[in-house]
N, C-alpha and C positions, 0 to 999 in steps of 0.2 A: 509894329508887327500886326498884320491884319489877321482876320479870322482864319483864312485858309492856311496861314503859316503856323498858327497855334495848334490846330487840330487837323486830323485826317478824316474828313467826313466820308461816310459810306456812300458809294454811288451804286444805284440799282440799274443794271442794264437789262432791258426787256427785249426779248426776241421771240416773236410769233413765227411759227414754221409750219409749212404744209408741203409735203413731198419734195424735200430739198436735199435728198441724200447726196447728190453730186456737188452741192454748193455750200451747204451749211458748215462743212468742215473749215472752209476758208474764213467764213464769218467768225466762227468760234476761235480760230487761230488769231484773228485780228484782235479779239478780246484778250486772249492770253498774252499777247505782245504789248499790252498797254504799259506804258512807263509808270503810270499811277496804279498801285496795286490794291488799294482798299476798295474793292468792288464785290458785288454779288451779281451773278448773271442768271436771270430767271427766264428759262426757255419754256414756251407753251407750244406743244405739238398739237396741231389742229386736226387730229384724226388722219395722219399720214398713212398711206397704203404702201409706201415703199420702205426702204431701209433707214429712213431718217432717225428714228428713235434709237436704233443700235449705234449709229454714228455719234449721237449726242451722249449716250451712256458711256461711251469710251472716254469722253472728256470728263464726265462726272467721276469716273473711277480714279482719274489722275489728279483731280483738283476739286475739292469740296466747295469751292466758291460757285460752281455751276449747280443749278437745280433744274429738274424737269417736271412738268405737269403735262401728262398725256390725256387729252380730252377727245370727245366725239367731235366730228367736223361741224363747226358752227360759224366759221368765218374769222377773219383777222381781227375784227373789232371785238368780238367776244373773247378771243385769245388775249388781246391786250388788256381788256378789262379784268380778266382773271389774274393776269400778272400784276396789275396795279393793286389788286387786293392782297398780294403776297409780299410786297416790297418792305424792306426794313431800312432802306437808305434815305438820306436827306435830299439827295439829288437823283434825277431820273435821266437815263440815256436810252433812247429807243434805237434799235437798228433792226432792219428786216433781214431775213435769213439768206438773202442773196447779196447783200451789200457788205461793205467793210468799213472799219474805223481806222484812221491813221493812228499810229502808235502813241501819239501825244494828244489824242482827242480829249481824254478825261483830264489829263494834267493841264493842258493849255486852257480848257474851259474853266476849270477851277481857279487857275491863276488870274483869269480875267475878272473874277469876282473880288474886288478890292475893298469892299466895305463890309461892315458887320450886319447891315440890313439886307438880308438875303431873300426874304419872302417875295413871291411874285416876280422874281427876276428870271430872265432868260438869256442864255448865251447862244448866239447863232454863228456858226462858222460857214465859210465857203466850201465848195466841193469840186470834185472832178469826176469824170465818168470813165468807165473801162469795160472792155470785153475781156482783155487780158491785163492783169494787174501790172505786168511789166511795161505796158504801153498805155499810160494814162492819157485821156483825151480832155479837151476843154469842156466845161459844163454846158448844158443846153440853155442856161441863162446865167447872167452875171448878177449875183446878189449884192445889193448895197443897202445901207440903212434906210434909204428912201422908201423901200418896199415894205418896211416893217410897221404898217399901220392897218387898222381894221378896214378902212376904205380901199386901200391898195389890194389887200388880200381878197376882199369881196369882188372887186371889179376887174382886177388884172390877172387873177389866178388862171393859169394855163394859157391865157392870151399873151401875157408878157413874161411871166415867171411862175415858178412855184418853189416851195422850200422843202426839199427832201427831209423826211422826219428825223433822220439821224444827223442832220445839220444842227438840230436843236439840242440844248442841254438845259434841263429845267429844275428849278427848285420844286420840291414835292407839293408846295402850297398851290401851285398852278393846277393841280389835279384833285384838290379837295372837292367833293361833291361833283365829280366829273365822270362821265361815261362816254366811251366811244359809241357811235350809233351802230348797233349790231344789225339794223335793217339795211345798211348800206354795204354793198360788196366792193365799193371803191368810193373815192371822194371823202372817205372818213377822215383823212388827214387834213383836207381843206376845212372841214367843219371843226376839227380840233383847233387849227390855227385861228379860225374866226373867233371861236369862243375864248381863246387865250387873249387875242388882241382886243376883243371887246372889253376886257378888263384893264386895258391900257397899262400893260406891264412895262417895267424898265428893261430895255433890250440892249445887250452888250454884243457888239459885232466883232468877231475875230476874222479878219480878211485873209485867212489861210485855208487851203483845201484840206480840212481835217476829216472829211467824210468822202467816201468813195461809193459812187452810185453805179451799179452794174447794169449795163445794157445787154439784153439778150432777147431772143425771139419770143420767149414766153413771159416776158416782163409785162405784168398787168397794166402798168402805166402806159404802155404803148398800144394796148388794145382799145382803139378809139371807140368802137361801138359799145363796149362794156362800160367805159368811163362815161360816155355820153348818157346812157340810160340811167346810171346812178346819179349823174348830175341832176336830172329832173326829179328823181326820187328824193333828193335833198330839199326840194322846195318847201314841204311842210315844216322841216326843221328850221329853214331860213325864216319862215313866217314868225317863229317864236323869238327870233333874235332881232328882227327889224320892226320898225313901226309900219303902219299901213302905207304911209307915203314913201318910206324908204323901200319897201317891198315893191311898190308900183314903179318907182324910179328904176329899180334893178331890173324888173321885167322889161321895161321899155329899152333899157340899155342892151339887154340880151337879144331882144327881137331885132334891134338895129344891127347888132354885131353879127348875128347869124344871117340876116338878110345880106349884109355886106360880104360875108364869107362865102355863102352858097345860096343862091336864089332857087336852085333846084331842090335842095333837100329840106329847106325850111327848118322848123323845130319839131323834133320827134318827142312827143310827150307820152310817157307811160302812164297807165291808169294808177290812181292812188287807191289804196285799200283802206281808206278811212272816210269818215263823213265829211271831211273838209275838201274832198276832191272837186265836187261840183262847184263850190264857191271859188276855188282857185281857177277853174276853167272859165267861169263867168268873169272873173277879174281880168284874165288875159283877153277875153273877148272884148270887154269894154276898152281896154288899152289899145287893142288892134283897131277897133272902130275909130278911135281918135286919130290913128295913123293911116286911116283909109285903107285898111287891109282886111275888109270884112270877109272875103272869101277865105283868106288864111285863118281868120278867127274861127269860122265855122268848122274848118278842118281840124283845128286844135281842139275845139270843144267836143267834137265827135270822139277824138282820141281819149280825152279825159273821162268822158261818160261811159266808156266801154267797161 
């Protein structure tokens, strides 16, 4: 008999929410429908100006496993960090306030953990997309175990695949001394996965669509300009995770990738609001010089110095 059969560990479900009055009810219903019942659901409202909080409070009135923390608007990363500080569970399940969980998401994730050594383990499931839950669509990428490495997440994220955060199911040890980057308005999930895979966890893959990813017009993930700007804001964070040679190799890869994708747009670098910005700009300039793209380098350096 394995550990999952001997006890019923508490699962902490974390939901950040901002102005989701028309969507969060579906998300919370998918939590209520879980076939595994030993969970707590921590909802952090990020300063909503609509009726979201009232919708959430209706669920709390009927089920004390739900709890709400209403904060000032500080972004999804701050909301997730606040929730992480409140959890009581041994395992963590994230889900955004517009997405859904399959009814067996918790049950099947726990069942996949077949040994007593649980620390630093991750279960990742596949997913499907939807506009209408009655009409599920294929995912925008097919997840396989080959993607679950630090190098693949660093180099192929968004180019070949990404992992929706609610596909993951984490032992809490993966988030010891961990903070989502509150300075990022997007790409915070990419940085999370990088930090986790940097520690070389054991990954268990459940090749079933246990997470449902909502596609809609206001989905931030589809806002390319917003995602692109936050991608470049993540550079100082990446520098703390990579050696100098690794960082340089990654920059060269990006330059070649963006040149290949669009020679007109090039790379749009936002200014960094810290002392390391000028050094990063010079690093890129040197790399571009090696690639005989001096004009491009001058343009980037001007952007960085602003």
